Structures are given as structure tokens and as C-alpha cells.
SEFIZA-3560 file (N, C-alpha, C; in Angstrom, 3 decimals):
REM SEFIZA-3560
<numar><xx>106.616</xx><yy>-23.048</yy><zz>132.704</zz><atom>N</atom></numar>
<numar><xx>106.673</xx><yy>-23.305</yy><zz>131.281</zz><atom>CA</atom></numar>
<numar><xx>105.574</xx><yy>-24.310</yy><zz>130.919</zz><atom>C</atom></numar>
<numar><xx>104.851</xx><yy>-24.036</yy><zz>129.834</zz><atom>N</atom></numar>
<numar><xx>103.805</xx><yy>-24.949</yy><zz>129.366</zz><atom>CA</atom></numar>
<numar><xx>104.444</xx><yy>-26.093</yy><zz>128.594</zz><atom>C</atom></numar>
<numar><xx>103.896</xx><yy>-27.267</yy><zz>128.726</zz><atom>N</atom></numar>
<numar><xx>104.422</xx><yy>-28.395</yy><zz>127.971</zz><atom>CA</atom></numar>
<numar><xx>103.968</xx><yy>-28.284</yy><zz>126.523</zz><atom>C</atom></numar>
<numar><xx>104.853</xx><yy>-28.656</yy><zz>125.610</zz><atom>N</atom></numar>
<numar><xx>104.531</xx><yy>-28.631</yy><zz>124.193</zz><atom>CA</atom></numar>
<numar><xx>104.747</xx><yy>-27.279</yy><zz>123.531</zz><atom>C</atom></numar>
<numar><xx>105.065</xx><yy>-26.261</yy><zz>124.307</zz><atom>N</atom></numar>
<numar><xx>105.300</xx><yy>-24.935</yy><zz>123.748</zz><atom>CA</atom></numar>
<numar><xx>106.765</xx><yy>-24.595</yy><zz>123.950</zz><atom>C</atom></numar>
<numar><xx>107.457</xx><yy>-24.305</yy><zz>122.872</zz><atom>N</atom></numar>
<numar><xx>108.878</xx><yy>-24.012</yy><zz>122.953</zz><atom>CA</atom></numar>
<numar><xx>109.084</xx><yy>-22.546</yy><zz>123.297</zz><atom>C</atom></numar>
<numar><xx>109.846</xx><yy>-22.303</yy><zz>124.325</zz><atom>N</atom></numar>
<numar><xx>110.208</xx><yy>-20.945</yy><zz>124.711</zz><atom>CA</atom></numar>
<numar><xx>111.403</xx><yy>-20.505</yy><zz>123.868</zz><atom>C</atom></numar>
<numar><xx>111.604</xx><yy>-19.212</yy><zz>123.717</zz><atom>N</atom></numar>
<numar><xx>112.681</xx><yy>-18.713</yy><zz>122.860</zz><atom>CA</atom></numar>
<numar><xx>114.062</xx><yy>-19.096</yy><zz>123.365</zz><atom>C</atom></numar>
<numar><xx>114.253</xx><yy>-19.256</yy><zz>124.655</zz><atom>N</atom></numar>
<numar><xx>115.565</xx><yy>-19.604</yy><zz>125.176</zz><atom>CA</atom></numar>
<numar><xx>115.758</xx><yy>-21.118</yy><zz>125.295</zz><atom>C</atom></numar>
<numar><xx>114.801</xx><yy>-21.875</yy><zz>124.868</zz><atom>N</atom></numar>
<numar><xx>114.843</xx><yy>-23.331</yy><zz>124.959</zz><atom>CA</atom></numar>
<numar><xx>115.479</xx><yy>-23.899</yy><zz>123.690</zz><atom>C</atom></numar>
<numar><xx>116.369</xx><yy>-24.862</yy><zz>123.798</zz><atom>N</atom></numar>
<numar><xx>116.971</xx><yy>-25.456</yy><zz>122.610</zz><atom>CA</atom></numar>
<numar><xx>116.059</xx><yy>-26.550</yy><zz>122.054</zz><atom>C</atom></numar>
<numar><xx>116.178</xx><yy>-26.778</yy><zz>120.764</zz><atom>N</atom></numar>
<numar><xx>115.370</xx><yy>-27.824</yy><zz>120.132</zz><atom>CA</atom></numar>
<numar><xx>116.023</xx><yy>-29.173</yy><zz>120.365</zz><atom>C</atom></numar>
<numar><xx>115.244</xx><yy>-30.128</yy><zz>120.785</zz><atom>N</atom></numar>
<numar><xx>115.764</xx><yy>-31.479</yy><zz>120.942</zz><atom>CA</atom></numar>
<numar><xx>115.556</xx><yy>-32.226</yy><zz>119.635</zz><atom>C</atom></numar>
<numar><xx>116.173</xx><yy>-33.364</yy><zz>119.495</zz><atom>N</atom></numar>
<numar><xx>116.084</xx><yy>-34.139</yy><zz>118.258</zz><atom>CA</atom></numar>
<numar><xx>114.642</xx><yy>-34.433</yy><zz>117.857</zz><atom>C</atom></numar>
<numar><xx>113.781</xx><yy>-34.947</yy><zz>118.744</zz><atom>N</atom></numar>
<numar><xx>112.411</xx><yy>-35.234</yy><zz>118.313</zz><atom>CA</atom></numar>
<numar><xx>111.660</xx><yy>-33.991</yy><zz>117.841</zz><atom>C</atom></numar>
<numar><xx>111.854</xx><yy>-32.852</yy><zz>118.504</zz><atom>N</atom></numar>
<numar><xx>111.178</xx><yy>-31.634</yy><zz>118.078</zz><atom>CA</atom></numar>
<numar><xx>111.608</xx><yy>-31.220</yy><zz>116.678</zz><atom>C</atom></numar>
<numar><xx>112.895</xx><yy>-31.306</yy><zz>116.399</zz><atom>N</atom></numar>
<numar><xx>113.395</xx><yy>-30.952</yy><zz>115.072</zz><atom>CA</atom></numar>
<numar><xx>112.816</xx><yy>-31.909</yy><zz>114.042</zz><atom>C</atom></numar>
<numar><xx>112.810</xx><yy>-33.217</yy><zz>114.343</zz><atom>N</atom></numar>
<numar><xx>112.306</xx><yy>-34.215</yy><zz>113.400</zz><atom>CA</atom></numar>
<numar><xx>110.839</xx><yy>-33.953</yy><zz>113.071</zz><atom>C</atom></numar>
<numar><xx>110.013</xx><yy>-33.823</yy><zz>114.089</zz><atom>N</atom></numar>
<numar><xx>108.586</xx><yy>-33.639</yy><zz>113.853</zz><atom>CA</atom></numar>
<numar><xx>108.291</xx><yy>-32.311</yy><zz>113.181</zz><atom>C</atom></numar>
<numar><xx>109.001</xx><yy>-31.279</yy><zz>113.583</zz><atom>N</atom></numar>
<numar><xx>108.785</xx><yy>-29.969</yy><zz>112.983</zz><atom>CA</atom></numar>
<numar><xx>109.144</xx><yy>-29.998</yy><zz>111.499</zz><atom>C</atom></numar>
<numar><xx>110.263</xx><yy>-30.608</yy><zz>111.161</zz><atom>N</atom></numar>
<numar><xx>110.688</xx><yy>-30.698</yy><zz>109.771</zz><atom>CA</atom></numar>
<numar><xx>109.751</xx><yy>-31.587</yy><zz>108.978</zz><atom>C</atom></numar>
<numar><xx>109.396</xx><yy>-32.740</yy><zz>109.532</zz><atom>N</atom></numar>
<numar><xx>108.552</xx><yy>-33.690</yy><zz>108.811</zz><atom>CA</atom></numar>
<numar><xx>107.174</xx><yy>-33.113</yy><zz>108.521</zz><atom>C</atom></numar>
<numar><xx>106.555</xx><yy>-32.522</yy><zz>109.515</zz><atom>N</atom></numar>
<numar><xx>105.185</xx><yy>-32.063</yy><zz>109.337</zz><atom>CA</atom></numar>
<numar><xx>105.085</xx><yy>-30.702</yy><zz>108.666</zz><atom>C</atom></numar>
<numar><xx>106.168</xx><yy>-29.938</yy><zz>108.598</zz><atom>N</atom></numar>
<numar><xx>106.100</xx><yy>-28.641</yy><zz>107.937</zz><atom>CA</atom></numar>
<numar><xx>106.721</xx><yy>-28.672</yy><zz>106.548</zz><atom>C</atom></numar>
<numar><xx>107.259</xx><yy>-29.819</yy><zz>106.127</zz><atom>N</atom></numar>
<numar><xx>107.888</xx><yy>-29.879</yy><zz>104.818</zz><atom>CA</atom></numar>
<numar><xx>106.823</xx><yy>-29.840</yy><zz>103.726</zz><atom>C</atom></numar>
<numar><xx>107.172</xx><yy>-29.217</yy><zz>102.639</zz><atom>N</atom></numar>
<numar><xx>106.252</xx><yy>-29.086</yy><zz>101.523</zz><atom>CA</atom></numar>
<numar><xx>107.068</xx><yy>-29.269</yy><zz>100.258</zz><atom>C</atom></numar>
<numar><xx>106.725</xx><yy>-30.242</yy><zz>99.457</zz><atom>N</atom></numar>
<numar><xx>107.533</xx><yy>-30.511</yy><zz>98.273</zz><atom>CA</atom></numar>
<numar><xx>107.392</xx><yy>-29.432</yy><zz>97.219</zz><atom>C</atom></numar>
<numar><xx>106.407</xx><yy>-28.560</yy><zz>97.339</zz><atom>N</atom></numar>
<numar><xx>106.231</xx><yy>-27.484</yy><zz>96.378</zz><atom>CA</atom></numar>
<numar><xx>106.850</xx><yy>-26.180</yy><zz>96.874</zz><atom>C</atom></numar>
<numar><xx>107.802</xx><yy>-26.285</yy><zz>97.779</zz><atom>N</atom></numar>
<numar><xx>108.523</xx><yy>-25.108</yy><zz>98.233</zz><atom>CA</atom></numar>
<numar><xx>109.977</xx><yy>-25.260</yy><zz>97.826</zz><atom>C</atom></numar>
<numar><xx>110.704</xx><yy>-24.196</yy><zz>97.865</zz><atom>N</atom></numar>
<numar><xx>112.101</xx><yy>-24.214</yy><zz>97.482</zz><atom>CA</atom></numar>
<numar><xx>112.394</xx><yy>-23.039</yy><zz>96.576</zz><atom>C</atom></numar>
<numar><xx>113.560</xx><yy>-23.056</yy><zz>95.974</zz><atom>N</atom></numar>
<numar><xx>113.918</xx><yy>-21.957</yy><zz>95.086</zz><atom>CA</atom></numar>
<numar><xx>113.067</xx><yy>-22.033</yy><zz>93.824</zz><atom>C</atom></numar>
<numar><xx>112.862</xx><yy>-20.885</yy><zz>93.220</zz><atom>N</atom></numar>
<numar><xx>112.056</xx><yy>-20.825</yy><zz>91.995</zz><atom>CA</atom></numar>
<numar><xx>112.701</xx><yy>-21.680</yy><zz>90.911</zz><atom>C</atom></numar>
<numar><xx>114.022</xx><yy>-21.638</yy><zz>90.833</zz><atom>N</atom></numar>
<numar><xx>114.723</xx><yy>-22.418</yy><zz>89.813</zz><atom>CA</atom></numar>
<numar><xx>114.464</xx><yy>-23.907</yy><zz>89.977</zz><atom>C</atom></numar>
<numar><xx>114.475</xx><yy>-24.384</yy><zz>91.228</zz><atom>N</atom></numar>
<numar><xx>114.241</xx><yy>-25.816</yy><zz>91.450</zz><atom>CA</atom></numar>
<numar><xx>112.796</xx><yy>-26.185</yy><zz>91.140</zz><atom>C</atom></numar>
<numar><xx>111.858</xx><yy>-25.286</yy><zz>91.434</zz><atom>N</atom></numar>
<numar><xx>110.456</xx><yy>-25.562</yy><zz>91.111</zz><atom>CA</atom></numar>
<numar><xx>110.259</xx><yy>-25.661</yy><zz>89.597</zz><atom>C</atom></numar>
<numar><xx>110.876</xx><yy>-24.747</yy><zz>88.861</zz><atom>N</atom></numar>
<numar><xx>110.765</xx><yy>-24.777</yy><zz>87.401</zz><atom>CA</atom></numar>
<numar><xx>111.428</xx><yy>-26.022</yy><zz>86.824</zz><atom>C</atom></numar>
<numar><xx>112.578</xx><yy>-26.378</yy><zz>87.383</zz><atom>N</atom></numar>
<numar><xx>113.292</xx><yy>-27.569</yy><zz>86.912</zz><atom>CA</atom></numar>
<numar><xx>112.465</xx><yy>-28.835</yy><zz>87.149</zz><atom>C</atom></numar>
<numar><xx>111.893</xx><yy>-28.956</yy><zz>88.334</zz><atom>N</atom></numar>
<numar><xx>111.078</xx><yy>-30.133</yy><zz>88.642</zz><atom>CA</atom></numar>
<numar><xx>109.837</xx><yy>-30.167</yy><zz>87.764</zz><atom>C</atom></numar>
<numar><xx>109.213</xx><yy>-29.009</yy><zz>87.558</zz><atom>N</atom></numar>
<numar><xx>108.039</xx><yy>-28.947</yy><zz>86.691</zz><atom>CA</atom></numar>
<numar><xx>108.354</xx><yy>-29.404</yy><zz>85.285</zz><atom>C</atom></numar>
<numar><xx>109.492</xx><yy>-28.961</yy><zz>84.775</zz><atom>N</atom></numar>
<numar><xx>109.908</xx><yy>-29.353</yy><zz>83.422</zz><atom>CA</atom></numar>
<numar><xx>110.186</xx><yy>-30.848</yy><zz>83.343</zz><atom>C</atom></numar>
<numar><xx>110.824</xx><yy>-31.393</yy><zz>84.376</zz><atom>N</atom></numar>
<numar><xx>111.100</xx><yy>-32.832</yy><zz>84.396</zz><atom>CA</atom></numar>
<numar><xx>109.803</xx><yy>-33.641</yy><zz>84.361</zz><atom>C</atom></numar>
<numar><xx>108.802</xx><yy>-33.220</yy><zz>85.139</zz><atom>N</atom></numar>
<numar><xx>107.529</xx><yy>-33.943</yy><zz>85.127</zz><atom>CA</atom></numar>
<numar><xx>106.793</xx><yy>-33.747</yy><zz>83.807</zz><atom>C</atom></numar>
<numar><xx>106.928</xx><yy>-32.585</yy><zz>83.193</zz><atom>N</atom></numar>
<numar><xx>106.250</xx><yy>-32.327</yy><zz>81.932</zz><atom>CA</atom></numar>
<numar><xx>106.821</xx><yy>-33.191</yy><zz>80.811</zz><atom>C</atom></numar>
<numar><xx>108.145</xx><yy>-33.359</yy><zz>80.812</zz><atom>N</atom></numar>
<numar><xx>108.803</xx><yy>-34.109</yy><zz>79.744</zz><atom>CA</atom></numar>
<numar><xx>109.074</xx><yy>-35.563</yy><zz>80.088</zz><atom>C</atom></numar>
<numar><xx>108.952</xx><yy>-35.935</yy><zz>81.368</zz><atom>N</atom></numar>
<numar><xx>109.259</xx><yy>-37.296</yy><zz>81.782</zz><atom>CA</atom></numar>
<numar><xx>110.747</xx><yy>-37.549</yy><zz>81.872</zz><atom>C</atom></numar>
<numar><xx>111.526</xx><yy>-36.525</yy><zz>82.150</zz><atom>N</atom></numar>
<numar><xx>112.981</xx><yy>-36.632</yy><zz>82.240</zz><atom>CA</atom></numar>
<numar><xx>113.398</xx><yy>-37.143</yy><zz>83.616</zz><atom>C</atom></numar>
<numar><xx>113.597</xx><yy>-38.437</yy><zz>83.751</zz><atom>N</atom></numar>
<numar><xx>114.039</xx><yy>-39.036</yy><zz>85.009</zz><atom>CA</atom></numar>
<numar><xx>112.919</xx><yy>-39.329</yy><zz>85.988</zz><atom>C</atom></numar>
<numar><xx>111.720</xx><yy>-38.917</yy><zz>85.666</zz><atom>N</atom></numar>
<numar><xx>110.541</xx><yy>-39.167</yy><zz>86.502</zz><atom>CA</atom></numar>
<numar><xx>109.392</xx><yy>-39.565</yy><zz>85.575</zz><atom>C</atom></numar>
<numar><xx>108.380</xx><yy>-40.224</yy><zz>86.110</zz><atom>N</atom></numar>
<numar><xx>107.240</xx><yy>-40.540</yy><zz>85.255</zz><atom>CA</atom></numar>
<numar><xx>106.570</xx><yy>-39.252</yy><zz>84.759</zz><atom>C</atom></numar>
<numar><xx>106.208</xx><yy>-39.209</yy><zz>83.492</zz><atom>N</atom></numar>
<numar><xx>105.550</xx><yy>-38.027</yy><zz>82.944</zz><atom>CA</atom></numar>
<numar><xx>104.214</xx><yy>-37.811</yy><zz>83.652</zz><atom>C</atom></numar>
<numar><xx>104.018</xx><yy>-36.608</yy><zz>84.173</zz><atom>N</atom></numar>
<numar><xx>102.809</xx><yy>-36.304</yy><zz>84.936</zz><atom>CA</atom></numar>
<numar><xx>102.477</xx><yy>-34.825</yy><zz>84.763</zz><atom>C</atom></numar>
<numar><xx>101.517</xx><yy>-34.533</yy><zz>83.885</zz><atom>N</atom></numar>
<numar><xx>101.150</xx><yy>-33.150</yy><zz>83.596</zz><atom>CA</atom></numar>
<numar><xx>100.595</xx><yy>-32.442</yy><zz>84.819</zz><atom>C</atom></numar>
<numar><xx>99.840</xx><yy>-33.152</yy><zz>85.655</zz><atom>N</atom></numar>
<numar><xx>99.270</xx><yy>-32.563</yy><zz>86.861</zz><atom>CA</atom></numar>
<numar><xx>100.342</xx><yy>-32.137</yy><zz>87.841</zz><atom>C</atom></numar>
<numar><xx>101.356</xx><yy>-32.963</yy><zz>87.997</zz><atom>N</atom></numar>
<numar><xx>102.461</xx><yy>-32.635</yy><zz>88.905</zz><atom>CA</atom></numar>
<numar><xx>103.263</xx><yy>-31.459</yy><zz>88.346</zz><atom>C</atom></numar>
<numar><xx>103.488</xx><yy>-31.455</yy><zz>87.033</zz><atom>N</atom></numar>
<numar><xx>104.180</xx><yy>-30.332</yy><zz>86.398</zz><atom>CA</atom></numar>
<numar><xx>103.412</xx><yy>-29.037</yy><zz>86.629</zz><atom>C</atom></numar>
<numar><xx>102.106</xx><yy>-29.104</yy><zz>86.475</zz><atom>N</atom></numar>
<numar><xx>101.258</xx><yy>-27.932</yy><zz>86.684</zz><atom>CA</atom></numar>
<numar><xx>101.427</xx><yy>-27.396</yy><zz>88.102</zz><atom>C</atom></numar>
<numar><xx>101.429</xx><yy>-28.280</yy><zz>89.087</zz><atom>N</atom></numar>
<numar><xx>101.545</xx><yy>-27.844</yy><zz>90.479</zz><atom>CA</atom></numar>
<numar><xx>102.901</xx><yy>-27.177</yy><zz>90.761</zz><atom>C</atom></numar>
<numar><xx>103.978</xx><yy>-27.694</yy><zz>90.160</zz><atom>N</atom></numar>
<numar><xx>105.287</xx><yy>-27.058</yy><zz>90.336</zz><atom>CA</atom></numar>
<numar><xx>105.325</xx><yy>-25.694</yy><zz>89.659</zz><atom>C</atom></numar>
<numar><xx>104.777</xx><yy>-25.584</yy><zz>88.452</zz><atom>N</atom></numar>
<numar><xx>104.744</xx><yy>-24.299</yy><zz>87.765</zz><atom>CA</atom></numar>
<numar><xx>103.859</xx><yy>-23.308</yy><zz>88.512</zz><atom>C</atom></numar>
<numar><xx>102.770</xx><yy>-23.801</yy><zz>89.076</zz><atom>N</atom></numar>
<numar><xx>101.886</xx><yy>-22.935</yy><zz>89.850</zz><atom>CA</atom></numar>
<numar><xx>102.606</xx><yy>-22.382</yy><zz>91.084</zz><atom>C</atom></numar>
<numar><xx>103.378</xx><yy>-23.232</yy><zz>91.757</zz><atom>N</atom></numar>
<numar><xx>104.133</xx><yy>-22.793</yy><zz>92.927</zz><atom>CA</atom></numar>
<numar><xx>105.170</xx><yy>-21.746</yy><zz>92.531</zz><atom>C</atom></numar>
<numar><xx>105.826</xx><yy>-21.925</yy><zz>91.386</zz><atom>N</atom></numar>
<numar><xx>106.800</xx><yy>-20.941</yy><zz>90.913</zz><atom>CA</atom></numar>
<numar><xx>106.100</xx><yy>-19.637</yy><zz>90.549</zz><atom>C</atom></numar>
<numar><xx>104.930</xx><yy>-19.724</yy><zz>89.943</zz><atom>N</atom></numar>
<numar><xx>104.179</xx><yy>-18.528</yy><zz>89.549</zz><atom>CA</atom></numar>
<numar><xx>103.714</xx><yy>-17.742</yy><zz>90.768</zz><atom>C</atom></numar>
<numar><xx>103.390</xx><yy>-18.425</yy><zz>91.850</zz><atom>N</atom></numar>
<numar><xx>102.920</xx><yy>-17.744</yy><zz>93.059</zz><atom>CA</atom></numar>
<numar><xx>103.995</xx><yy>-16.867</yy><zz>93.684</zz><atom>C</atom></numar>
<numar><xx>105.252</xx><yy>-17.085</yy><zz>93.329</zz><atom>N</atom></numar>
<numar><xx>106.323</xx><yy>-16.225</yy><zz>93.829</zz><atom>CA</atom></numar>
<numar><xx>106.430</xx><yy>-14.949</yy><zz>93.006</zz><atom>C</atom></numar>
<numar><xx>105.707</xx><yy>-14.898</yy><zz>91.883</zz><atom>N</atom></numar>
<numar><xx>105.763</xx><yy>-13.736</yy><zz>91.008</zz><atom>CA</atom></numar>
<numar><xx>106.822</xx><yy>-13.848</yy><zz>89.930</zz><atom>C</atom></numar>
<numar><xx>107.455</xx><yy>-14.996</yy><zz>89.815</zz><atom>N</atom></numar>
<numar><xx>108.502</xx><yy>-15.215</yy><zz>88.826</zz><atom>CA</atom></numar>
<numar><xx>107.907</xx><yy>-15.218</yy><zz>87.415</zz><atom>C</atom></numar>
<numar><xx>108.514</xx><yy>-14.467</yy><zz>86.506</zz><atom>N</atom></numar>
<numar><xx>108.020</xx><yy>-14.342</yy><zz>85.145</zz><atom>CA</atom></numar>
<numar><xx>107.991</xx><yy>-15.657</yy><zz>84.386</zz><atom>C</atom></numar>
<numar><xx>109.050</xx><yy>-16.440</yy><zz>84.507</zz><atom>N</atom></numar>
<numar><xx>109.090</xx><yy>-17.723</yy><zz>83.796</zz><atom>CA</atom></numar>
<numar><xx>108.045</xx><yy>-18.682</yy><zz>84.361</zz><atom>C</atom></numar>
<numar><xx>107.874</xx><yy>-18.656</yy><zz>85.669</zz><atom>N</atom></numar>
<numar><xx>106.843</xx><yy>-19.492</yy><zz>86.281</zz><atom>CA</atom></numar>
<numar><xx>105.456</xx><yy>-19.105</yy><zz>85.805</zz><atom>C</atom></numar>
<numar><xx>105.199</xx><yy>-17.797</yy><zz>85.705</zz><atom>N</atom></numar>
<numar><xx>103.902</xx><yy>-17.326</yy><zz>85.202</zz><atom>CA</atom></numar>
<numar><xx>103.700</xx><yy>-17.733</yy><zz>83.749</zz><atom>C</atom></numar>
<numar><xx>104.765</xx><yy>-17.635</yy><zz>82.947</zz><atom>N</atom></numar>
<numar><xx>104.660</xx><yy>-18.014</yy><zz>81.533</zz><atom>CA</atom></numar>
<numar><xx>104.384</xx><yy>-19.511</yy><zz>81.380</zz><atom>C</atom></numar>
<numar><xx>105.104</xx><yy>-20.331</yy><zz>82.147</zz><atom>N</atom></numar>
<numar><xx>104.889</xx><yy>-21.784</yy><zz>82.064</zz><atom>CA</atom></numar>
<numar><xx>103.475</xx><yy>-22.154</yy><zz>82.506</zz><atom>C</atom></numar>
<numar><xx>102.997</xx><yy>-21.508</yy><zz>83.572</zz><atom>N</atom></numar>
<numar><xx>101.646</xx><yy>-21.777</yy><zz>84.043</zz><atom>CA</atom></numar>
<numar><xx>100.630</xx><yy>-21.347</yy><zz>82.987</zz><atom>C</atom></numar>
<numar><xx>100.860</xx><yy>-20.206</yy><zz>82.352</zz><atom>N</atom></numar>
<numar><xx>99.988</xx><yy>-19.740</yy><zz>81.279</zz><atom>CA</atom></numar>
<numar><xx>99.945</xx><yy>-20.723</yy><zz>80.126</zz><atom>C</atom></numar>
<numar><xx>101.094</xx><yy>-21.295</yy><zz>79.780</zz><atom>N</atom></numar>
<numar><xx>101.140</xx><yy>-22.295</yy><zz>78.707</zz><atom>CA</atom></numar>
<numar><xx>100.346</xx><yy>-23.544</yy><zz>79.092</zz><atom>C</atom></numar>
<numar><xx>100.438</xx><yy>-23.928</yy><zz>80.364</zz><atom>N</atom></numar>
<numar><xx>99.680</xx><yy>-25.102</yy><zz>80.815</zz><atom>CA</atom></numar>
<numar><xx>98.191</xx><yy>-24.838</yy><zz>80.658</zz><atom>C</atom></numar>
<numar><xx>97.743</xx><yy>-23.641</yy><zz>81.047</zz><atom>N</atom></numar>
<numar><xx>96.324</xx><yy>-23.284</yy><zz>80.885</zz><atom>CA</atom></numar>
<numar><xx>95.958</xx><yy>-23.232</yy><zz>79.414</zz><atom>C</atom></numar>
<numar><xx>96.846</xx><yy>-22.651</yy><zz>78.594</zz><atom>N</atom></numar>
<numar><xx>96.570</xx><yy>-22.501</yy><zz>77.167</zz><atom>CA</atom></numar>
<numar><xx>96.343</xx><yy>-23.856</yy><zz>76.484</zz><atom>C</atom></numar>
<numar><xx>97.112</xx><yy>-24.836</yy><zz>76.882</zz><atom>N</atom></numar>
<numar><xx>97.008</xx><yy>-26.157</yy><zz>76.251</zz><atom>CA</atom></numar>
<numar><xx>96.103</xx><yy>-27.123</yy><zz>76.999</zz><atom>C</atom></numar>
<numar><xx>95.330</xx><yy>-26.584</yy><zz>77.956</zz><atom>N</atom></numar>
<numar><xx>94.299</xx><yy>-27.379</yy><zz>78.606</zz><atom>CA</atom></numar>
<numar><xx>94.721</xx><yy>-28.240</yy><zz>79.766</zz><atom>C</atom></numar>
<numar><xx>95.845</xx><yy>-27.930</yy><zz>80.406</zz><atom>N</atom></numar>
<numar><xx>96.305</xx><yy>-28.734</yy><zz>81.528</zz><atom>CA</atom></numar>
<numar><xx>95.872</xx><yy>-28.169</yy><zz>82.876</zz><atom>C</atom></numar>
<numar><xx>95.239</xx><yy>-27.004</yy><zz>82.887</zz><atom>N</atom></numar>
<numar><xx>94.907</xx><yy>-26.381</yy><zz>84.165</zz><atom>CA</atom></numar>
<numar><xx>93.439</xx><yy>-26.184</yy><zz>84.391</zz><atom>C</atom></numar>
//
């Protein structure tokens, strides 16, 4: 067995799970609904500092899934000069 390479029959140890989760996490991933919700919160400043750039990135991530509402929100951001 090579070191550092996980075999299919090998169980994950705590450090492997931690590092794998930490380094592969992406805040712009998740359900489309959560991406749209976060984008709206950043756009309006609801519970978070208002940040049009961050809102744009969340709407863009939702649009990349092919979601109609995500595409519409991203289009609105472009229309009003945020993209």
C-alpha cells in the first residue's frame, strides 16, 4: 500500500476526514435554495454586511446549476451593473 493514498477497503481516520473536509469545502456549494438565500441576504444586508460582490458570487453559483431563479438573479445583477 502506498502512503498517503487511501485504498477502497481502508477506513478514514479522524485526521484524514478533517483535512479532506477542510480543504475540499467550498462556501459557494450547497443546495440551490441556500445559495439563493445567502445571495439575497448579502444583497440586502439582512444579518450580514451588505456586499454586492458576494451576492453576485452566490447567484452565479446558483445559476451554474441551471436553476431558473438563479439565472434570473444573476441576469438582474448584470443588468444593474454588478457583474
